[in-house]
N, C-alpha and C positions, 0 to 999 in steps of 0.2 A: 439216887439212881432212878427212882420212879419219875422224878421230875424231869430228868434228862430224856427218858423215853417218851414222855408225853410231849415234850418240846419237839423232839424229832418227828413224831407222828404228825403234829400240826404243821411242821415245816414241809413235809412231803405231800400233805394234802393240798397245800397251797401250790406246790410245784405241779401236781397233777391237774389242778384246775386251770393253771396258766400254760399248760403244755401245748406246744406246737411242734411240728416236725423240725422246723429250722432251729428252734431253741433246743430241742432234744438232741439234734445232731451236733450243735455247737457244744453242748454240755459233754457229750460223749467224746468229742474230739479233745476238749480241754482235759478231761479226767484221764483219758487213755494215753495222753502224751507221756512218753518215757515211763509208763507204768509197768511194763513187762507183763501186763494183764494179770497182776497179782490179785488175790482174793479181795483185799480191802478196796482196790480200785473198782473192781466189778460191783462190789456192794454199794459204793458211792454213786455209781451211775446206773444202778439196777432198774430204777423206775423208767429212766429215759430209754435204756436198752430194750426193756420190755415193750415200751410204747412203740418204738420204731419197728421192732420185730413183728408186733401184732398188726401194725398198719400195713406193712409190706408183705406179710405172710411168709417170713423167713425166720431162721433160727437166730438166737441172740448173738452167737459168735459172728454169723453172717451180717447181722445188723451193725456190729462194731466195725467189721472190715469195710462195709459199705460207707459208713460215716468217715472213716479214715481216707478212703479213696476220694470221697467228695472234697475233703480238705486238701489232700495232696495233689489232686487233679484240678478240675475234672478231666483234664486231658493228659494222656501219656503218664499213667501210673504203673509202676512195676513192683516186684516183690521187694526190691531194695528200699523203695519208699515206705512200704508197710513196715519192714524191719526197723528202719530208722525212726519212724514215728513211735512205734511201740517199744523200741529199745530191746529187741529180741534178736536172737541169732538168725542167720540166713537159713540154717537147717530147720529151725522151729517154724519160721514163716512158710517154708515150703510145705509143711504139714497141713497148711490151710488151703492147699490147691483145690481140694474137692469143694470147699466153701466158695472159692472164686468161680469154679465151674457152675455151681448152683446159682450164683448171682447172675452169671451170663445167661443161663437158661431162663431165669426170671426176667431177663432183659433189663436188669438194673445196672449191669456192666456189659461191656462187649470187648472182645479181644481186638487189639489193633491189627494183628496179623494172625489169622486162624492157624497158619502153618508154624507160628512161633508164639506160643501162648504166654510169653513173659511180660507183655505190656497190655494194658487195658485202659478203658476210659468210661466215663458216664455218658450214655446216649443223650442227645439233646432233648427228646421228649420227657425223659426223667427229670432233667434240670428244669424244663419249662413248667412241669407240674409242681415241682417243689417250690418254685417261686410263688406259687399261689397256695402254698401249704396243702397241696393235694398229692395223692399217691398215684404214681403212674401205673395204670392197669394194662395188662396185656389185651390187645384187641381180641374180640370174640373170634373163635376159630371154628365154631360150629353154626349150623343154620344159616350159612352165607348164601348170597346170590352171586352170580358170576362177577359182577363189578366189584363186590367186596373182596372176593377171592383174589382178583387181580391187584387190588390195593395191597394185600398182604404179600403177593408175589413181588410187587414193586419194592417193598421194604426188604424182603429177603435178598433180592438181586442187588439192592444197594449195599447190603452187608457183604455180599460176595465181592462187589467192586472195591469195597473198603478193606478187604482181607479180614473181615470180622467173622467169617464163616468159611469153611472149606467146601469145595464142590460136593464131596461125599456127604457132609453133614447137611448141606442145603437140600440135596435130593431126598435125604431121609425126612427132613422137615416137610418138604412138599408132599411126599408120599403120605405122611400122616395127615396133612391138611386135606388131601384129596379123599382119604379114607373117612375122615370126619365129615365130609360134605358130599355124600354120594348123590344128593339131589341136583348138584350142578352138572349140567350136560357136558360142559367142557372137561370136567374131571373124568366123566364116563368115557368120552371120546378119546382122551389121551390114553386111557387104559386099554380101550379096544384096538386102537391103532398099533399098540405095542411096537414102538419104533426101534426096538432092538435092545441094546444095553442101556443101563441106567445113565451112562454118559450121553448116549444119543438122545435119550428122553430129556435130559437137562438142557441139551442144546436146542431141541425143539421148543421147550418151554421158554428159553431165552428169546428165541425169535418171536414167539407170541407176546411175551412181556414187552419187548421193544416196540412192537407195532401198536399194542393196545395202550400202554402207559406212556410211551414216548413218541408215538406217531412216526416211528422209524421203520421203514421197510427197505432199507438199503444197508445191509450188515456187512462189515468188513472184518478181516481176520483179527485186527487189533481189538475189536470190540468183544469178540467171542473167546479170547484167550483165557479169561478168568474162569470159564466153565470147565477147564480141563485140569485134571489132578496133577499133571506134571508136563514138562516140556516135550517129552517123548510122545505122549498121547496127543498133544496139540499138533506136533509136526506130522504125525501119522494122519490125523484128521484133515489137515490142510492138503495133503496129497490126494486123499480120497475126494475131497470137495472139488479141487481143481479138475480132476479127471471125470467128475460126475458120477463116481462110483460109491459115494458115501451112502449108507443105508437110508438116510432121510431123503436123499435125492432119488434113489431107486424106488422108494415108496411114493414118490411125487409129493412130498411134503414141503420141500424147499427146492429152489432152482437158482441157476445163475441169472443175474440181471443181464439185459441185452442193450447194446448201444450200436446204432448203425448196422443192425443185422448180425452183429458179432457178440457172442457170449463173453462177458467179462468174468474171468475165472477168479477174480479177487473180491467180487461183490455178490451178495446172495439175498434172496427174499423168500417169503412164504409163497407157495403157489396159490392161484386163485381158488382152486378146489379146497385147499386147506382153510383159507379164509372163510369160504362159504359154508364149510361143514364144521370144522373145529371151533371157529370163532363166531358161529351163528348167533349166539346169545348177545354178543357185543355189537352186533349190527355193523360190522366193518364194511366200509364202502369199497367193494371190490371193483376191479376194472370193468367187468361186464355190467355191474350195477350203474357205473358212471355212463356206460354206453346205452343203457336201456332203462326206462321207467316203466313200472307196472301200474296201470290204473284199474281199479276194481270196477266191475260192471255196474255196481250200484252207484258209483261216483260219476258215471258218464251222464251228461245232461241230454235230455231229449231235444231233438231238433227236427222240425218238419223238413223233409227233403223233396225237391222237385226235379224231375228228370224228363228228358224227351221220352217218347213212348217206348222205344226199343231198350233204352237204359233201364227204364222202370221195370220192364219184364225181366231183364237179366238180373237186376238186384233182387227182385222179389223171388226169383227162382233160387238164387244163391242163399238168400235168407232161409228159405224152406229147407235147403240141404243142411244148413248149419244149425237148425233147431235141434236141441240135444237128442231127442228120441230118434229123429230121422238120421242125424249124423252117426249115432252109434249103430243103427241098423245098417247103414251104407258101409260103415267101416268094417263091421263083422263080415258082411258079404264079400267085400273086397279081400279080406284076409283069407277067406275060404277058397277064393278063386286064385289066390297067389298074386294079386295086384298090390301095388303100393297103397298104403292107407292114408297117406298124407294129402291134405287139400292145399295146393299151392295156387294162389290167385294173383293175377296181374291186373291192376287198375291203371290204365294209361289214358292220356288225353291232355288238353291244354291246361294251363294254370287256372285255378278258381272254378273248376268244373265239378267239384264235390267229391273227388277221389278219397281224400283223407277223411272227411266227415262221414262218408258212406261206411268206411271201415269202422269208425267209432260207433255209428248207429247200429251196424250189424252186431258188434260186440254187445252193445247195450240190450238190443232186442232179443238176442239169443242167450243172455245171461252169462256172457264170457268176459273174463278179465282180458285186458289187452296189454301186451308187452311191446312198447314203442322203442324202436332202435334209433339212436342218434347216429345216422350214417356218417356224417363228417368226422365224428369222434372215433370211428373205427380205425381210421388211418392215424395211428399213434405217431407222435413226434419221434418215437424211437422205432425206427424200422426194425422189424423182427418181433416187436411186442404185438403188432396188429394181428398177426396170425394166431397168437395165443389168445388175444382178446376175442376174436370171432369164434374160436373153439369154445372158450369159456362161456360165451354168450349162448351158444346152442346147448351147452351142458346145463346151463341155468334154465333154459326153456324146457328141456326134457324133464328136469326136476319139477317144474311148475305143471307140466302136462301130467306127470305121474300123480302129483298131489291133487290137482283139480279134477282129473278124470275120475278119481275115486269119489269125488263130491258130485260128479255128474256133468261137468262142462269143461272141456279142455280150453285153455286160453288161446288167444290169437297172437301170433308173432307178426308185428307190423314193421316192415322196412319202408319208412316214409322217404320220398324223394330219393329213390334208390338208383338213380341214373349212374352215380359214381361207382357202383359195385356190380352192376349187371350189364355194363357196356361190353363192347367187343374186346376180347382179350388181345393183348399186344403180342404179335409174332416176333420171335427172336429177341425178346426183351434182354437188354444188357444192363441198364441202370438198376440200382438197388430198389428204387421206388417202383419202377415198372415190374420188376420181379415180385415185389411185395403185393402189388395190385393183382397180378395174375394168381399169386398164391391165395389171396383172400377169395377171389372168384372161384378157384378150384375147390376150396374148402366149402363154400356155400353150395356149390353144385353137388358135392358129395353129401352134404347134410340134407339137401332137398331129395336126394335119392332115398334116404332112410327116414325122411320126415314122418313122424307119427304125431300129427297135430294139424294146425291151420296156420298157413303163412300167407300174408298179403303183402305185395310190393306195389308201391305207387311210383309212377314215373311220368315225366312230361315228354320225354324223347323216346320214341320207339324205333326210329331208323338206326339207332346206335345199339340196339339190343342184340346181345350175343345169341346166336342160334341155339347154343346148348341150353341157355336159360329159357328161351322161347319154348323148347320142347318140354321142359319140366313144369311149366305152368299149366295146370289142368284147366283152369277157368281164366279167360282173358276178356275183360270188359273195356271197350273203348268209350270213355266218357265224352259225349258230344257237348258242344256249347249249347246252352238252352235256346230253344226257338222262342218266337215272340210270345206264344201262349205261356210257356214256362217262365219267361222273363217277367211277364205281368204278375204271375203268381208270386214270384220271388220279391218283386217290388212291394206287393201288398202284404206279404207275410212279414217283411222286415219293417215296413212302415204302415201299420194298420190304418192310420188316419188318411192315407192317400186315397183319393177318389178313383173310381174305375176308369174314368176318362183320362185323368192325369197318368195313372199307371199304364194305360194303353199307349199314350203318347210316348212315354219314356221307353216302354218295352219295344215299340216299333222304331223309335228314333235312334236308339243306341244298341248296338250289337255287343252287349256286355256279358261277361261271365257272372256266375253267382258271386264270386269273390269280389269283383268290381262293384257290383250292386251293394254288397255288404259294406264296402269302403265308403260309398256315398251315403248310405244310411247312417253310418257311424258319424260322419262329418255333420250330417243334419242334426243328430242327437246332441253332439258337442255344441253346435251353434245354439240350439234351444236352451241348453244349460247355461251358456255364457251370456246370452242376450235375452233370454226369456221369451224367445219367439219360436213357438213350435207349430207355426202355421204350415211350414214346409211348402212354400209357394212354388209353383212350377218353374218360375223364372230362377229362383234360387237353386233348385235341384238341377236345372239345366246348366247353370254355371258350374256346379259341382261336377256334372257329367263331362263338361268340356275340359275341366281341369284334370279329370281322370285320364283323358287321352294324352298319352305321352308323345304322340306323333304330331300334335298340334293341328290336326285336321278338323275342319269345321263339321258340325253334325249335319245329318241329312236334313233337307228342307221339309221332310215329311212331317216335322213337328207342327208346322202350320202357322208360325207367327214370326 
């Protein structure tokens, strides 16, 4: 007897030393087959069962059921499969339902249909880990950042799509996830917004998940159907969504998509405001962000500017007004007297006269960030979205003003090359495009009335300026073409090696703008790099100047050769 016991102990010690998950599972499957889970079978596989249970953090009975599911599956396993393998009655196998539920919660199993818990399978991550003799661990659910939280949401909504979890169970899991991660602003914002019922909350989260994880901002009814507990709830929600009376739409969290100026009542998206606030951590590229870039004052490069005398005085005066201390003083006094506090400025004049660069330098020298609007992009290819884009643009600017004013310097809103949006409005507009353009202009005019900040618009064409806009610009500066003296300064600032005499000849011989002089200077630099000739001879520069003239006219004979 003693001898047998000693032999048995030695044998089990060898098994323990050679134990792997795959070998243990294989042994459990072999021993449990047709065993009815009798005591002797349990004893024969006790070491393996204990090993699997400890590795996965589950009970021994759950370990046996997991191994059988792995053998009979790993796809589409049901209670009949378990009963057949163990050779037990269907009644007995149903008594293990709580153990199956526990394995599902541990993510070692998942229901194929959460509404009908008769079939289950082994998730792919569990199988993948097992191939490497590793235990699948639940992803960390605490201490998450927003990106990690959305990774978990992606898994959860994937389970919903696969019917592995019910909408009610999903929202419970998400609520727990949010409670465990109060540091994530997204979780806080969802709670504060309180979109209504838990059903509405789940739908909002689905929209956010689709945008962040799938880059999908065009949601149709077929996609959102899984979020509803039953058909009646889905049908009711569709009616509210179509009519625009759904709570998420009334709270301006989602909206219809538009095409050709008409709302499509079968397609939906998050509003720009929702993207900007609720999804701020994920840095979603909203429409108004595509329309405008913000450049920090510290990132603007210094550039010496040259103006005719009258322009120099005007720009110097405007710069003094925009200096933070003086600007705040003026703004407060205007508030007390009931005047509008916004500074709207119009820079107009020919191309290349320094309008845009002056706006940049004013921003840099007064320590203000500058929000540069891409005017051509305002006119969205979807007529109807343009009005929303321009409203969202001003909303974003107001937020920047509020934030930066607290720090001491409101930013500048720059509409560069604004001819297309401040021109004369079309009377009796009939086409959708004409109506859209008039609508955009009306919105901008309204925003200028309530502007609390600094707006600069640049334009080459003033004869087409709508009188309503002209009245709303407090400061108007006409940028003149540089005179000969200024042109000489421009030549020498851009080409420091140029002699006074050559700079004078070029300045008096060619009536160029600063932009044209810069073009020629760039050509000379490129030539020097390509050919190693940085002498910048007057004859070569003259050739560049002649090429810059599009009209083919010969230069003035004042050059003298």
